[in-house]
C-alpha positions in Angstrom: -12.6 26.9 -11.0 -12.4 24.7 -14.2 -12.6 20.9 -13.7 -9.2 19.1 -13.4 -8.2 17.6 -16.7 -8.3 13.8 -17.2 -5.0 12.0 -17.5 -6.3 8.5 -18.0 -9.5 7.1 -19.5 -10.3 3.4 -19.4 -13.3 2.4 -21.5 -15.1 -1.0 -21.4 -11.9 -2.9 -20.7 -12.1 -6.7 -20.7 -9.6 -9.6 -20.3 -9.9 -13.3 -21.0 -7.5 -16.1 -20.3 -8.6 -18.8 -22.7 -12.3 -19.3 -22.2 -12.3 -17.7 -18.7 -13.5 -14.1 -18.5 -11.5 -12.3 -15.8 -13.3 -9.0 -16.0 -15.3 -7.0 -18.6 -16.9 -3.6 -19.0 -14.3 -1.9 -16.7 -14.5 1.9 -17.2 -13.1 4.7 -15.1 -11.1 7.9 -15.4 -8.3 9.3 -13.4 -7.8 13.1 -13.2 -4.5 14.9 -13.0 -3.0 14.8 -9.4 -5.7 12.3 -8.3 -4.7 9.5 -6.1 -6.9 6.4 -6.6 -6.9 2.9 -5.0 -7.8 -0.3 -6.9 -8.9 -3.0 -4.5 -10.4 -6.5 -4.7 -9.8 -10.1 -3.6 -6.8 -12.1 -4.9 -7.3 -13.2 -8.5 -9.8 -10.4 -9.3 -7.5 -9.0 -12.0 -6.1 -5.8 -10.3 -2.5 -6.4 -11.4 -3.7 -7.3 -14.9 -5.5 -3.9 -15.2 -2.3 -2.1 -14.2 -0.2 -4.1 -16.7 -2.7 -3.3 -19.5 -2.6 0.5 -18.7 1.2 0.3 -18.6 1.2 -1.4 -22.0 3.0 -4.6 -20.9 -0.1 -6.8 -21.5 -2.8 -6.7 -24.1 -6.5 -6.4 -23.3 -9.1 -8.6 -24.9 -11.4 -5.7 -25.4 -11.8 -2.0 -24.6 -9.6 1.1 -24.8 -7.0 2.8 -22.7 -6.5 6.4 -23.5 -3.8 8.6 -21.9 -3.5 12.4 -22.3 -1.1 13.6 -24.9 2.5 13.6 -23.7 1.6 12.0 -20.3 4.6 10.2 -18.7 3.6 6.9 -17.1 5.7 4.8 -14.7 4.7 1.3 -13.7 6.1 -0.6 -10.7 5.2 -4.3 -10.7 4.8 -6.3 -7.5 8.2 -8.0 -7.7 11.2 -6.3 -9.5 13.0 -8.9 -11.6 16.0 -7.2 -13.2 19.8 -7.5 -13.3 22.1 -4.6 -13.5 25.8 -3.9 -13.4 25.1 -0.5 -11.8 25.3 0.4 -8.2 22.2 1.1 -6.1 22.7 4.9 -6.5 23.5 4.7 -10.2 20.4 2.5 -10.8 18.2 5.0 -8.9 19.6 7.9 -10.9 18.5 6.1 -14.1 15.2 7.8 -13.4 16.9 11.1 -14.5 17.7 9.8 -18.0 17.0 13.2 -19.7 19.3 14.9 -17.2 22.1 12.3 -17.6 21.8 12.5 -21.4 22.0 16.4 -21.2 25.1 16.2 -18.9 26.9 13.8 -21.2 26.3 15.9 -24.3 27.4 19.1 -22.3 30.6 17.3 -21.5 31.1 16.4 -25.2 30.6 20.1 -26.2 33.0 21.3 -23.5 35.7 19.1 -25.1 34.9 20.4 -28.6 34.9 24.1 -27.8 38.6 24.4 -27.7 39.0 23.2 -31.3 36.4 25.4 -33.1 35.5 29.0 -33.5 33.2 31.3 -35.5 29.7 30.0 -36.4 30.5 26.5 -35.2 31.4 27.8 -31.8 28.2 29.9 -31.7 26.1 26.8 -32.6 27.8 24.8 -29.8 27.2 27.6 -27.3 23.5 27.8 -28.3 23.2 24.0 -27.9 25.0 24.1 -24.6 22.7 26.8 -23.2 19.6 24.8 -24.2 21.1 21.7 -22.6 22.0 23.6 -19.4 18.4 24.9 -19.3 17.1 21.3 -19.7 19.6 20.1 -17.0 18.3 22.6 -14.5 14.6 22.3 -15.4 14.7 18.5 -14.9 16.4 18.8 -11.5 20.0 18.1 -12.5 21.4 20.0 -9.6 19.2 18.2 -7.2 19.6 14.7 -8.7 22.2 13.4 -6.3 20.5 14.8 -3.2 17.0 13.6 -4.2 18.3 10.1 -5.1 20.0 9.7 -1.7 17.0 11.1 0.1 14.6 8.6 -1.6 16.9 5.7 -1.1 17.4 6.5 2.6 13.7 6.8 3.0 13.3 3.3 1.6 15.8 1.8 4.0 19.1 2.0 2.2 22.0 3.4 4.3 24.9 5.3 2.7 27.2 2.2 2.8 24.8 0.4 0.5 24.7 3.2 -2.2 27.8 1.7 -3.9 26.7 -1.9 -3.6 26.1 -3.6 -7.0 22.4 -4.2 -7.7 23.0 -7.8 -8.7 24.0 -8.6 -5.1 20.7 -7.4 -3.6 17.9 -9.6 -2.4 14.6 -9.7 -4.3 13.0 -7.4 -1.7 15.9 -4.9 -1.9 15.6 -4.9 -5.7 11.9 -4.1 -5.5 12.8 -1.1 -3.2 15.4 0.1 -5.7 12.7 -0.1 -8.4 10.3 1.8 -6.2 12.9 4.5 -5.7 13.4 4.8 -9.5 9.6 5.1 -10.0 9.3 7.9 -7.4 12.3 9.8 -8.7 11.0 9.6 -12.3 8.3 12.1 -11.2 5.8 10.9 -13.9 2.4 12.3 -14.6 0.8 9.0 -13.8 2.3 6.4 -11.4 1.0 2.8 -11.4 2.0 1.0 -8.2 1.3 -2.7 -7.6 1.7 -3.5 -3.9 4.4 -0.9 -3.2 4.3 -1.5 0.5 5.7 -5.1 0.1 9.2 -5.4 1.7 8.7 -2.1 3.6 8.9 -1.8 7.4 7.0 0.7 9.5 9.5 3.5 9.2 9.7 3.1 5.4 5.9 3.0 5.2 5.6 6.3 7.1 8.2 7.8 4.8 6.5 6.6 1.6 3.1 7.9 2.8 4.5 11.3 3.5 6.2 11.4 0.1 3.0 10.4 -1.8 0.8 12.8 0.2 3.0 15.7 -0.9 3.4 14.4 -4.5 1.5 16.3 -7.2 1.2 13.6 -9.8 -1.7 11.2 -10.3 -1.4 7.6 -9.1 -3.3 4.3 -9.3 -2.4 2.0 -6.5 -3.1 -1.7 -5.8 -2.4 -2.5 -2.2 -3.7 -4.7 0.7 -2.4 -2.2 3.2 -5.6 -0.5 4.3 -3.8 2.1 6.5 -1.6 3.1 3.6 -4.6 3.5 1.3 -6.5 5.6 3.8 -3.5 8.0 4.1 -2.6 8.2 0.4 -5.7 7.9 -1.7 -9.0 9.8 -2.0 -11.0 7.5 -4.1 -11.5 3.7 -4.3 -12.2 1.4 -7.3 -13.5 -2.0 -6.3 -12.9 -4.8 -8.9 -15.2 -7.7 -7.8 -16.9 -10.5 -9.8 -15.5 -9.2 -13.0 -17.0 -5.7 -12.7 -15.7 -2.4 -11.4 -17.5 -0.1 -8.9 -16.4 3.4 -8.1 -16.5 4.9 -4.6 -15.6 8.6 -3.9 -13.8 7.9 -0.7 -10.5 6.5 0.7 -10.6 3.0 2.1 -12.4 3.5 5.4 -15.1 5.6 3.7 -15.3 3.0 0.9 -16.1 0.2 3.5 -19.1 2.2 4.8 -20.4 3.2 1.4 -20.0 -0.4 0.1 -22.1 -1.7 3.0 -24.8 1.0 2.4 -24.8 0.2 -1.3 -25.0 -3.6 -0.7 -27.8 -3.1 1.9 -29.8 -1.0 -0.7 -29.3 -3.6 -3.4 -30.5 -6.4 -1.1 -33.6 -4.3 -0.3 -34.3 -3.6 -4.0 -33.7 -7.3 -4.9 -35.9 -8.6 -2.1 -38.7 -6.2 -3.0 -38.6 -7.2 -6.6 -38.6 -10.9 -5.7 -41.6 -10.3 -3.5 -43.4 -8.5 -6.4 -42.5 -11.3 -8.9 -43.7 -14.0 -6.5 -47.1 -12.2 -5.9 -47.5 -11.6 -9.7 -46.7 -15.2 -10.5 -49.2 -16.3 -7.9 -51.9 -14.1 -9.4 -51.1 -15.4 -12.9 -51.4 -19.1 -11.7 -54.7 -18.4 -10.0 -56.5 -16.4 -12.7 -54.9 -17.5 -16.0 -57.9 -19.7 -16.9 -60.7 -17.8 -15.2 -62.6 -14.5 -15.7 -59.4 -12.5 -15.1 -57.4 -14.4 -17.7 -56.9 -11.3 -19.8 -55.5 -9.3 -16.9 -53.4 -12.3 -16.0 -51.9 -12.4 -19.5 -51.2 -8.6 -19.3 -49.4 -9.2 -16.0 -47.4 -12.0 -17.6 -46.4 -9.7 -20.5 -45.2 -7.0 -18.0 -43.4 -9.6 -16.0 -41.6 -10.9 -19.1 -40.5 -7.4 -19.9 -39.3 -6.7 -16.3 -35.6 -6.0 -16.0 -34.5 -8.4 -13.3 -32.3 -7.2 -10.5 -29.3 -9.5 -10.1 -29.0 -11.2 -6.7 -26.3 -9.3 -4.8 -23.1 -11.3 -4.7 -20.7 -11.3 -1.7 -17.3 -12.8 -1.4 -16.6 -16.0 0.4 -15.2 -15.3 3.9 -12.9 -17.3 6.1 -14.8 -18.9 8.9 -12.4 -19.0 11.8 -13.0 -19.5 15.5 -10.4 -20.7 18.0 -11.6 -22.0 21.3 -8.8 -22.8 23.7 -8.8 -26.3 25.3 -7.9 -24.8 28.7 -7.6 -21.5 30.4 -4.0 -20.4 31.1 -2.7 -19.0 34.4 -2.6 -15.2 35.0 1.0 -14.9 34.0 1.5 -16.3 30.5 5.2 -15.3 29.9 7.7 -13.9 32.2 11.4 -13.1 31.4 14.4 -11.5 32.9 16.6 -9.3 30.6 17.1 -11.2 27.4 19.9 -11.1 24.9 18.8 -12.6 21.5 20.8 -13.3 18.4 23.1 -15.9 16.8 26.5 -17.3 17.8 29.3 -16.4 15.3 32.6 -17.9 14.4 35.4 -17.9 17.0 37.4 -14.7 16.9 40.7 -15.4 18.6 40.0 -17.2 21.9 36.5 -15.7 22.4 33.2 -16.8 21.0 31.5 -13.4 20.3 27.8 -13.7 19.6 25.9 -11.7 16.9 23.5 -9.8 19.2 20.3 -8.5 17.5 18.0 -7.6 20.4 18.2 -6.9 24.1 15.0 -6.7 26.2 14.1 -5.4 29.6 12.2 -7.7 32.0 9.0 -8.7 30.1 5.7 -9.9 31.4 2.7 -11.0 29.3 -0.5 -11.6 31.2 -3.6 -13.5 30.2 -5.7 -11.6 27.7 -2.8 -9.3 26.6 -2.5 -8.5 22.9 1.1 -7.6 22.4 2.4 -6.4 19.0 6.1 -6.6 18.3 7.1 -3.9 15.8 10.3 -2.5 14.5 12.6 -2.3 11.4 13.2 -5.1 8.9 16.2 -7.1 10.1 15.9 -5.7 13.6 15.4 -9.1 15.2 11.7 -9.4 15.7 11.4 -12.9 14.1 14.6 -14.0 15.9 13.0 -13.0 19.3 9.9 -15.0 18.5 11.9 -18.1 17.4 14.0 -17.8 20.6 10.9 -17.8 22.7 9.6 -20.9 20.7 12.9 -22.7 21.4 14.1 -22.8 17.8 17.1 -20.6 18.5 19.2 -20.8 21.7 19.0 -17.9 24.1 22.3 -16.0 24.3 21.6 -14.5 27.8 18.8 -14.2 30.3 15.9 -16.4 31.3 12.2 -16.8 30.4 9.4 -19.1 31.4 5.8 -19.8 30.4 3.0 -19.8 33.0 0.7 -22.5 34.2 -1.4 -24.3 31.6 0.0 -22.2 28.7 -0.5 -24.0 25.4 1.3 -22.3 22.5 0.1 -22.1 18.9 2.9 -20.7 16.7 2.4 -19.3 13.2 5.7 -19.0 11.4 6.2 -16.3 8.8 7.5 -18.7 6.1 5.0 -21.4 7.0 7.6 -23.8 8.4 4.8 -25.6 10.3 3.6 -26.9 6.9 5.1 -30.2 5.8 7.0 -30.2 2.5 4.9 -32.9 1.0 1.2 -33.9 1.0 -2.0 -32.1 0.3 -4.2 -29.8 2.3 -6.5 -32.8 3.0 -3.7 -35.1 4.1 -2.2 -32.4 6.3 -5.5 -31.8 8.1 -6.1 -35.5 8.6 -2.6 -36.0 10.0 -3.1 -33.0 12.4 -6.3 -34.3 13.9 -8.2 -37.6 13.4 -11.5 -37.0 11.6 -13.4 -38.4 8.6 -12.6 -37.2 5.1 -15.9 -35.5 4.7 -15.4 -33.6 8.0 -11.8 -32.6 6.9 -13.2 -31.3 3.5 -15.9 -29.3 5.3 -13.2 -27.9 7.7 -11.0 -26.9 4.7 -14.0 -25.2 3.1 -14.0 -22.8 6.0 -10.6 -21.7 4.7 -11.8 -21.4 1.1 -10.4 -24.7 -0.1 -13.1 -26.2 -2.4 -13.5 -29.2 -4.8 -10.1 -30.3 -6.1 -8.2 -27.6 -4.2 -7.9 -30.0 -1.2 -5.8 -32.4 -3.4 -3.2 -29.8 -4.6 0.4 -30.6 -3.7 1.7 -28.5 -0.8 4.5 -27.3 -3.0 2.0 -26.0 -5.7 0.0 -23.8 -3.3 0.0 -20.0 -3.7 1.2 -17.8 -0.9 -2.4 -17.0 0.1 -3.4 -20.7 0.1 -0.4 -21.6 2.3 -1.3 -18.8 4.7 -4.9 -20.1 4.9 -3.8 -23.7 5.5 -1.4 -22.6 8.2 -4.2 -20.7 9.9 -6.3 -23.8 9.7 -3.7 -26.0 11.4 -3.4 -23.3 14.1 -7.1 -23.5 14.8 -6.9 -27.3 15.3 -4.3 -26.8 18.0 -6.8 -25.0 20.2 -4.0 -23.1 22.0 -4.5 -20.4 24.6 -1.4 -18.4 23.7 -1.0 -17.5 20.0 2.4 -16.4 18.7 2.0 -15.1 15.2 4.8 -13.9 12.8 3.3 -11.8 10.0 0.0 -13.7 9.9 -1.5 -11.3 7.3 1.2 -11.8 4.6 -0.3 -13.1 1.3 -3.9 -12.6 2.6 -6.3 -10.3 0.7 -8.2 -7.6 2.5 -11.3 -9.8 3.1 -9.2 -12.6 4.6 -7.4 -10.1 6.8 -10.7 -8.7 8.1 -11.9 -12.2 8.9 -8.7 -13.0 10.8 -9.0 -9.7 12.7 -12.5 -10.5 13.7 -11.5 -14.0 15.0 -8.5 -12.7 16.9 -10.5 -9.8 18.4 -12.9 -12.4 19.9 -10.2 -14.9 20.9 -10.3 -15.4 24.7 -6.6 -16.2 25.1 -3.4 -14.2 24.7 -1.6 -12.8 21.6 2.0 -12.0 20.8 2.4 -11.1 17.1 4.7 -9.4 14.6 3.0 -7.4 11.8 3.6 -4.5 9.5 -0.2 -4.2 8.9 -1.0 -1.1 10.9 -4.7 -1.6 10.5 -4.3 -5.0 12.0 -2.1 -3.7 14.8 -4.7 -0.9 15.6 -7.6 -3.4 15.7 -5.9 -5.9 18.1 -3.0 -4.5 20.0 -3.3 -3.4 23.6 0.5 -3.2 24.2 3.5 -2.7 22.0 7.1 -4.1 22.1 9.0 -1.7 19.9 12.5 -2.7 18.7 14.6 0.5 18.5 18.4 0.4 18.0 18.6 -3.2 19.2 16.5 -2.6 22.4 12.9 -3.4 23.1 10.8 -0.5 24.4 7.4 -1.2 25.9 4.3 1.0 25.4 0.7 0.7 26.2 -1.8 1.1 23.4 -1.9 0.4 19.6 0.0 1.8 16.6 -2.0 5.1 16.5 -1.2 5.6 20.1 2.5 5.1 19.3 2.3 7.6 16.4 0.7 10.2 18.7 3.4 9.6 21.3 6.1 10.0 18.7 4.6 13.2 17.3 4.3 14.7 20.8 7.8 13.7 21.8 9.6 14.7 18.7 11.5 18.0 19.0 10.9 20.6 16.3 13.7 20.3 13.7 16.1 23.2 13.6 16.4 24.9 10.2 19.7 24.2 8.6 21.8 27.3 7.6 21.6 28.0 3.9 24.9 27.4 2.1 26.8 30.5 1.1 26.1 31.4 -2.6 28.9 30.9 -5.1 29.9 34.3 -6.5 29.4 34.3 -10.3 32.1 35.4 -12.7 31.7 39.1 -13.6 30.9 38.5 -17.2 28.1 36.0 -16.2 26.7 37.9 -13.3 23.5 39.2 -14.9 22.7 35.9 -16.6 23.3 33.9 -13.5 21.1 36.1 -11.3 18.3 35.9 -13.8 18.5 32.1 -14.0 18.5 31.8 -10.2 15.4 34.0 -9.9 13.6 32.1 -12.6 14.5 28.8 -10.9 13.3 30.0 -7.5 10.0 31.1 -9.1 9.5 27.8 -10.8 10.1 26.0 -7.5 7.5 28.3 -5.9 4.9 27.4 -8.6 5.6 23.7 -8.2 5.3 23.8 -4.4 2.1 25.7 -4.7 0.6 23.3 -7.2 1.5 20.3 -4.9 0.0 22.1 -1.9 -3.2 22.8 -3.9 -3.5 19.1 -4.9 -2.9 18.0 -1.4 -5.5 20.4 0.1 -8.1 19.5 -2.7 -7.7 15.9 -1.8 -8.1 16.7 1.9 -11.3 18.6 1.1 -12.7 15.6 -0.7 -11.8 13.3 2.3 -13.6 15.7 4.7 -16.6 16.0 2.4 -16.9 12.1 2.2 -16.5 11.9 6.0 -19.2 14.5 6.5 -21.6 12.5 4.3 -21.0 9.4 6.4 -21.4 11.4 9.6 -24.7 12.8 8.3 -25.9 9.2 7.6 -24.9 8.2 11.1 -26.5 11.3 12.6 -23.2 11.9 14.5 -23.6 15.6 15.2 -20.5 16.0 17.2 -18.4 14.5 14.4 -20.3 16.7 11.8 -19.3 19.9 13.8 -15.7 18.8 14.1 -15.5 18.0 10.3 -17.2 21.3 9.4 -14.5 23.2 11.3 -11.8 21.1 9.5 -13.4 21.9 6.1 -13.5 25.6 6.7 -9.8 25.6 7.9 -8.7 23.6 4.9 -10.7 25.8 2.5 -8.9 28.9 3.9 -5.5 27.2 3.4 -6.5 26.3 -0.2 -7.4 29.9 -1.0 -4.0 31.0 0.3 -2.3 28.4 -1.8 -4.2 29.6 -4.9 -3.1 33.2 -4.1 0.5 32.0 -3.8 0.3 30.2 -7.1 -1.2 33.2 -8.9 1.4 35.6 -7.5 4.3 33.2 -8.6 2.7 32.7 -12.0 2.4 36.4 -12.6 6.1 36.8 -11.5 7.1 34.1 -13.9 5.2 35.8 -16.8 7.1 39.1 -16.0 10.4 37.2 -16.0 9.7 35.6 -19.4 8.7 38.9 -20.9 11.9 40.6 -19.6 14.0 37.8 -21.0 12.3 38.0 -24.4 12.8 41.8 -24.5 16.5 41.5 -23.7 
C-alpha cells in the first residue's frame, strides 16, 4: 500500500515576540486523515503555531506548506464574532458553495421563462452543472446535517432561530465549532474545542471526530478527549517540538522512557568529562602531558549533551487539622434552585435539581456530573449556604471542616496581590509567604501582580493555595481543573489522590474523574442519580443498559417525471456509490488509526513485559486488520462501480 500523502508540512518554524524567542526549529508533517495532538504547558506557543498554520499570524522564520487545493478550517479558543443571522443560518454558512449554487439556480429558474434557443440551452447546461455541485457538496443533506451537529453540541430546536448576537461567549464558540465541523475541510485546526462542552457534548464530539475522514491538529488540555480522538502527539516544550507516535496515554509513557534515557546519557557523559578533566589536571605537566593534551583536544571537540529539562510542578499537600466523623454530609430529599417573581398569589420557585436522600461518608470521593446549566454549581452553592434551600434538610457531621473552591474564584478578593492575599489568609513572614507561593509557580515579581491582572491559570493556582492554607477535611471543588495546564492538573490529581479527607467535586475532566471518583452523583433531567465507581464505570453502565436503536423506515421515494426518469435514476445510483466510497474511506482511516494505537500499546506492553496485555492486544490487532481488509474490498468494489457509471455516462 502506498504511503498516505502529506497534507501539511511545517519546516523550522520560529516565533519571537520582541527579543523573546517563543519557539524555534519546529518541524513536523501531518498526513491526510491523520489526527494529531499538540500539547505543552500554558505559554509554550501552541495556539501561536495553529494561528501561523491558519495564516492569521506571521512566523518569524520557517515555512508552512499545505498540499495544493487543501481546504483548511481554523477554530480559535474563543469565538469573537457578531452576526445578524440565526444559529441555524450561521451554521449553514459552512455550506457556502452549496448556498451560492442554490442562489444561482433560483436566478436561472426565473430567467428560463423569458429566453429560448441557444440562450436557453446555455442556461440549462449551467443549471445542470450547478445541480451537480449542489448534490456533490451535500446540498440535500445541508439542513439535516446542520441540525444534527448543532443538537450534538447542545443546541435545542427552539434555539435554532435565535439570533447569534444574543448568545453567550460559550454558545458562540459552540456555533463556531459547528461551522468548522460542517465545513468538512481537508485539515481542521482546533484550539481547545472542548471548552464550554459538557460530558454529553464531549461524547458526541469524540464520536464525530473518530468517524471523520479528514486530518486534524488539535490543542487541548482534555486528556481523555485526546486519547479517544488522536493517534499521535506533538509536545512543544522549552521552545522545541518532540514527536511521539502515540495518543496521550502512550505519549506519557514514551516521554518518561525518553527522559530516563536522556538522563542516563547525560550522567554518563558528565562522569566521563569529570574523569577526563581529573586526568588532565593530574598529568598536564608530567610525563603524560602529551596524552593529557590529546585528551583535552578530544574533550574540546566533544558534543555536549544538554542537561534534560523538566517543567516546574505544583507542590501541593493538604493535611487536615482534624479528622471528621464517619458521616460527613447527610441530607433528606433536597429541592434546589432559585425563587422567582410572584405569579398571581403564589411564589413559584425555579427548581433546577431534586435529590434523593444523600450520604457522604469519610473518605468518599464523590463526583457531581451532568449537563451545563443542569444545576450542579447551584447544588454546591446551596450546600455551602450561599443559596437558600428550597425544600428538604441537610447537615454536616462532627468535626467537618469545609474547604470550598468556587468555579469563578469568588474566594479571591477583588484587590491586592498574591503575596498580600496569602499574608492575610495566614500570619507568616514575607519570605515564608514567597516560598509558599513558589510552590504554586509564582516567582520573582509575580507575587506583586494585582489580582485583577492575573491570568485564569494564575487565579486558579492562587485559589488552590488558599485552599491548602485552610487545612480542611472536606473539600468541595467546583471545576478545579479549569485554566490549569496538563502538568498542573496531574499535580492536583496526585495531591487529591493522597488527601486523607473527603471530596465532593464538579468536573468535566473525565481523566480527573476517573483518577479520583469512587462514587458519582449524576444530574439527569433535573434529578440526581447515584452510582458507585468512576466515569469509565458510568460509561460501561450506559453502554450495557442502552437498548439497540430500531432502524427508521426509509422514506418512500418520490416518483420522477416520465421524461426525467432515466436521468434521475442514474443520478441516484451515482450518488449512492459516492456515499459508499466516502463511507469506506472514513472506515479505512478509522481502522488504520486504530491499528496504530494497538501497535503503540503493544510496544509499551512489550517494554513492561505484560504478556497478558500483549496477547489481548495481538487479538485486537488481528481483528482490526481483518476489518481493514474488508473495508478495502468495499472501497475497491465501489470505486470499480463508479468507474463503470462514469464510462456509461460518457458513452451516452
